[in-house]
Steps between C-alpha positions, in 0.01 A plus 500: 500500500796723578507670160124574522541627866787729379290627210212588733738656750636738234146574390413608854228239536679224697346546840682198643866603424585362849446152354765582228767694697677411822601159620266199440541127567554303179627173364720464195657186368369311806676736742320720747605850564386856436470707194598871554373776275555873524417805284812711464476680161826696515712239669825374351471170692309354796596211721354322794726498803445339843635265769462215252781643280696697764364822354703458184372733229639290217357168619135531384476756227147548357415481132294759308145399426333542169404868574872595568385695806453205736741241628438138601694216659398160643717387792459139609524412868388836634248460779231726650652749744853484347640852510558671161534837337521622137830659407425752223791639299427822308677632196 
């Protein structure tokens, strides 16, 4: 689903990009949490920082998605209303 959604996003016909990007509740390996996705085409790295990791920029570094312009990370244990920001490092 994500690969198809990314393809349509880059074709300019994904009218529900809000379902792909941002923070969304998810479950992986039986653990509940949130999956974070952001489009940052010229970023060197992106991480998720918040109260849950004492705003540590190295704690939750996101991985490139298949399009090499987007980043993704699943963080178990995150709950709705937990404070977070994206830390984007440029070249």
